[in-house]
FIZAVO-892854 format. One record per residue (C-alpha): x, y, z; residue in one letter; residue number from 1. Coordinates in nm, 4 decimals. Layout:
BEGIN
<r><x>X</x><y>Y</y><z>Z</z><rest>A</rest><nr>NUM</nr></r>
...
***
This chain:
BEGIN
<r><x>12.7868</x><y>0.3976</y><z>11.3970</z><rest>M</rest><nr>1</nr></r>
<r><x>12.9555</x><y>0.6867</y><z>11.2183</z><rest>T</rest><nr>2</nr></r>
<r><x>13.0660</x><y>0.9890</y><z>11.4172</z><rest>T</rest><nr>3</nr></r>
<r><x>13.0236</x><y>1.3123</y><z>11.2233</z><rest>V</rest><nr>4</nr></r>
<r><x>13.2226</x><y>1.6194</y><z>11.3221</z><rest>Q</rest><nr>5</nr></r>
<r><x>13.1932</x><y>1.8389</y><z>11.0135</z><rest>S</rest><nr>6</nr></r>
<r><x>12.9535</x><y>1.9264</y><z>10.7365</z><rest>M</rest><nr>7</nr></r>
<r><x>13.1760</x><y>1.7381</y><z>10.4916</z><rest>A</rest><nr>8</nr></r>
<r><x>13.1522</x><y>1.4242</y><z>10.7060</z><rest>E</rest><nr>9</nr></r>
<r><x>12.7742</x><y>1.4657</y><z>10.7300</z><rest>A</rest><nr>10</nr></r>
<r><x>12.7509</x><y>1.4754</y><z>10.3511</z><rest>G</rest><nr>11</nr></r>
<r><x>12.9878</x><y>1.1811</y><z>10.3155</z><rest>A</rest><nr>12</nr></r>
<r><x>12.7684</x><y>0.9784</y><z>10.5516</z><rest>A</rest><nr>13</nr></r>
<r><x>12.4662</x><y>1.0409</y><z>10.3275</z><rest>L</rest><nr>14</nr></r>
<r><x>12.6624</x><y>0.9489</y><z>10.0154</z><rest>R</rest><nr>15</nr></r>
<r><x>12.7965</x><y>0.6289</y><z>10.1733</z><rest>A</rest><nr>16</nr></r>
<r><x>12.4502</x><y>0.5126</y><z>10.2774</z><rest>R</rest><nr>17</nr></r>
<r><x>12.2963</x><y>0.6079</y><z>9.9411</z><rest>R</rest><nr>18</nr></r>
<r><x>12.5673</x><y>0.4162</y><z>9.7571</z><rest>T</rest><nr>19</nr></r>
<r><x>12.5311</x><y>0.1208</y><z>9.9936</z><rest>E</rest><nr>20</nr></r>
<r><x>12.1612</x><y>0.1077</y><z>9.9068</z><rest>Q</rest><nr>21</nr></r>
<r><x>12.2302</x><y>0.1413</y><z>9.5330</z><rest>G</rest><nr>22</nr></r>
<r><x>12.0196</x><y>0.4558</y><z>9.5042</z><rest>L</rest><nr>23</nr></r>
<r><x>12.0692</x><y>0.7523</y><z>9.2752</z><rest>S</rest><nr>24</nr></r>
<r><x>12.0757</x><y>1.1064</y><z>9.4061</z><rest>Q</rest><nr>25</nr></r>
<r><x>11.7510</x><y>1.1684</y><z>9.2191</z><rest>A</rest><nr>26</nr></r>
<r><x>11.5772</x><y>0.8770</y><z>9.3926</z><rest>A</rest><nr>27</nr></r>
<r><x>11.6844</x><y>0.9896</y><z>9.7388</z><rest>V</rest><nr>28</nr></r>
<r><x>11.5953</x><y>1.3504</y><z>9.6613</z><rest>A</rest><nr>29</nr></r>
<r><x>11.2434</x><y>1.2459</y><z>9.5587</z><rest>R</rest><nr>30</nr></r>
<r><x>11.1988</x><y>1.0409</y><z>9.8768</z><rest>R</rest><nr>31</nr></r>
<r><x>11.3269</x><y>1.3265</y><z>10.0941</z><rest>A</rest><nr>32</nr></r>
<r><x>11.1435</x><y>1.6075</y><z>9.9157</z><rest>G</rest><nr>33</nr></r>
<r><x>11.4641</x><y>1.7918</y><z>9.8275</z><rest>V</rest><nr>34</nr></r>
<r><x>11.6254</x><y>1.8746</y><z>9.4960</z><rest>S</rest><nr>35</nr></r>
<r><x>11.8928</x><y>1.6516</y><z>9.3486</z><rest>R</rest><nr>36</nr></r>
<r><x>12.1125</x><y>1.9614</y><z>9.3283</z><rest>E</rest><nr>37</nr></r>
<r><x>12.0738</x><y>2.0213</y><z>9.7050</z><rest>W</rest><nr>38</nr></r>
<r><x>12.1646</x><y>1.6604</y><z>9.7806</z><rest>L</rest><nr>39</nr></r>
<r><x>12.4650</x><y>1.6796</y><z>9.5480</z><rest>N</rest><nr>40</nr></r>
<r><x>12.5907</x><y>1.9939</y><z>9.7231</z><rest>E</rest><nr>41</nr></r>
<r><x>12.5515</x><y>1.8372</y><z>10.0682</z><rest>V</rest><nr>42</nr></r>
<r><x>12.7240</x><y>1.5151</y><z>9.9628</z><rest>E</rest><nr>43</nr></r>
<r><x>13.0111</x><y>1.7256</y><z>9.8309</z><rest>N</rest><nr>44</nr></r>
<r><x>13.0633</x><y>1.9068</y><z>10.1605</z><rest>G</rest><nr>45</nr></r>
<r><x>12.8468</x><y>2.2173</y><z>10.1306</z><rest>K</rest><nr>46</nr></r>
<r><x>12.9490</x><y>2.4278</y><z>10.4298</z><rest>S</rest><nr>47</nr></r>
<r><x>12.5936</x><y>2.5197</y><z>10.5315</z><rest>R</rest><nr>48</nr></r>
<r><x>12.2640</x><y>2.3427</y><z>10.4830</z><rest>F</rest><nr>49</nr></r>
<r><x>11.9135</x><y>2.3330</y><z>10.6274</z><rest>D</rest><nr>50</nr></r>
<r><x>11.9187</x><y>2.0770</y><z>10.9083</z><rest>F</rest><nr>51</nr></r>
<r><x>11.5497</x><y>1.9945</y><z>10.8591</z><rest>Q</rest><nr>52</nr></r>
<r><x>11.6228</x><y>1.8958</y><z>10.4998</z><rest>L</rest><nr>53</nr></r>
<r><x>11.9223</x><y>1.6936</y><z>10.6169</z><rest>Y</rest><nr>54</nr></r>
<r><x>11.6939</x><y>1.5067</y><z>10.8581</z><rest>L</rest><nr>55</nr></r>
<r><x>11.4536</x><y>1.4387</y><z>10.5694</z><rest>A</rest><nr>56</nr></r>
<r><x>11.7393</x><y>1.2947</y><z>10.3632</z><rest>A</rest><nr>57</nr></r>
<r><x>11.8436</x><y>1.0774</y><z>10.6589</z><rest>C</rest><nr>58</nr></r>
<r><x>11.4866</x><y>0.9544</y><z>10.6945</z><rest>E</rest><nr>59</nr></r>
<r><x>11.4779</x><y>0.8672</y><z>10.3236</z><rest>A</rest><nr>60</nr></r>
<r><x>11.7914</x><y>0.6573</y><z>10.3746</z><rest>L</rest><nr>61</nr></r>
<r><x>11.6723</x><y>0.4900</y><z>10.6978</z><rest>D</rest><nr>62</nr></r>
<r><x>11.9386</x><y>0.6699</y><z>10.9011</z><rest>L</rest><nr>63</nr></r>
<r><x>11.9012</x><y>0.7883</y><z>11.2594</z><rest>D</rest><nr>64</nr></r>
<r><x>12.0643</x><y>1.1058</y><z>11.3834</z><rest>V</rest><nr>65</nr></r>
<r><x>12.1878</x><y>1.0677</y><z>11.7400</z><rest>V</rest><nr>66</nr></r>
<r><x>12.3260</x><y>1.3464</y><z>11.9546</z><rest>V</rest><nr>67</nr></r>
<r><x>12.5217</x><y>1.2353</y><z>12.2562</z><rest>Q</rest><nr>68</nr></r>
<r><x>12.7690</x><y>1.3717</y><z>12.5019</z><rest>R</rest><nr>69</nr></r>
<r><x>13.1312</x><y>1.3203</y><z>12.4096</z><rest>R</rest><nr>70</nr></r>
<r><x>13.3344</x><y>1.0829</y><z>12.6187</z><rest>A</rest><nr>71</nr></r>
<r><x>13.5779</x><y>1.2710</y><z>12.8407</z><rest>T</rest><nr>72</nr></r>
<r><x>13.8783</x><y>1.1672</y><z>13.0418</z><rest>D</rest><nr>73</nr></r>
<r><x>13.7337</x><y>1.3078</y><z>13.3645</z><rest>A</rest><nr>74</nr></r>
***
């Protein structure tokens, strides 16, 4: 599991999975219903993006998004 703590890390996670699957940005964009340009910007650390579109890209790459409480020392 990859822990994401920034927009840049979120984009890097998409790129890593896309590369792992041997897919082009265009192929993932078509599957997700987003533009290749949008995907390129997100993969390159765009500071703001539509979370719904990010979820669509994750779905296209068979990725789950999990939100969980951080472990604390207490």
